[in-house]
C-alpha positions as CSV (number, residue, x, y, z in Angstrom):
1,X,-0.1,-0.2,0.0
2,X,1.6,3.5,-1.1
3,X,0.1,5.1,2.0
4,X,2.3,3.0,4.2
5,X,5.5,4.0,2.3
6,X,4.4,7.6,2.5
7,X,4.0,7.6,6.2
8,X,6.9,5.8,7.0
9,X,9.1,8.1,5.0
10,X,7.5,11.0,6.8
11,X,8.2,9.2,10.3
12,X,11.8,8.5,9.2
13,X,12.2,12.1,8.0
14,X,10.9,13.5,11.5
15,X,13.1,11.2,13.5
16,X,16.3,12.3,11.5
17,X,15.1,15.8,12.5
18,X,14.9,15.0,16.3
19,X,11.2,14.5,16.6
20,X,10.1,11.9,19.2
21,X,6.3,11.8,18.5
22,X,4.7,11.5,15.2
23,X,0.8,12.3,15.2
24,X,-1.4,10.3,12.7
25,X,-4.3,12.2,13.8
26,X,-7.9,10.8,14.5
27,X,-9.4,7.4,14.9
28,X,-12.8,6.3,15.9
29,X,-14.2,7.8,19.0
30,X,-14.4,4.6,20.9
31,X,-12.7,2.9,24.1
32,X,-9.3,1.0,23.4
33,X,-11.2,-2.3,24.1
34,X,-13.7,-1.8,21.5
35,X,-11.3,-0.6,19.0
36,X,-9.4,-3.8,19.4
37,X,-12.4,-5.9,19.3
38,X,-13.8,-4.4,16.1
39,X,-11.2,-3.0,13.8
40,X,-11.2,-6.0,11.6
41,X,-14.8,-6.3,11.1
42,X,-16.2,-2.5,11.0
43,X,-15.8,-0.7,7.6
44,X,-17.8,2.5,8.5
45,X,-16.4,5.8,9.6
46,X,-12.8,5.9,10.7
47,X,-12.4,2.2,11.4
48,X,-10.1,1.5,8.1
49,X,-8.1,4.6,9.2
50,X,-7.8,3.0,12.6
51,X,-6.7,-0.3,10.8
52,X,-4.1,1.5,8.9
53,X,-2.6,3.4,11.7
54,X,-2.7,0.4,14.1
55,X,0.0,-1.2,11.8
56,X,2.6,1.4,12.9
57,X,2.4,0.4,16.5
58,X,2.5,3.5,18.7
59,X,0.0,4.4,21.4
60,X,-3.4,6.0,21.5
61,X,-3.5,9.5,22.9
62,X,-6.8,11.6,23.5
63,X,-6.7,15.3,23.1
64,X,-9.1,18.1,22.6
65,X,-9.0,17.8,19.1
66,X,-8.5,20.1,16.0
67,X,-10.2,23.3,15.5
68,X,-10.5,25.9,12.6
69,X,-9.1,29.5,12.8
70,X,-11.1,31.6,10.7
71,X,-9.3,34.5,9.0
72,X,-12.1,35.8,6.6
73,X,-15.6,35.3,7.9
74,X,-16.9,36.1,4.4
75,X,-14.9,33.6,2.7
76,X,-15.8,31.0,5.4
77,X,-19.6,31.5,4.7
78,X,-19.3,31.3,1.2
79,X,-17.3,28.1,1.6
80,X,-20.0,26.7,3.8
81,X,-22.9,27.8,1.5
82,X,-21.1,26.0,-1.3
83,X,-20.6,22.9,0.5
84,X,-24.4,22.6,1.4
85,X,-25.3,23.1,-2.6
86,X,-23.3,20.1,-3.8
């Protein structure tokens, strides 16, 4: 899978530059036991993403999550309006 090669190259690049952590971002919002019990059967939502990320090892860390910083409210409103019209 090319995705694995790309992520692995990015991890190696970051490590060479002194990084000690590499964040692959989100997984399904479930407890670790549920993630492990269901990742091979579930195909909806972020379960495929979790299966992919799980292959790298590492550990699950919960954070507040991502947010958007809006620099131009008009452009954001236009973007939101356009997204609802598709």
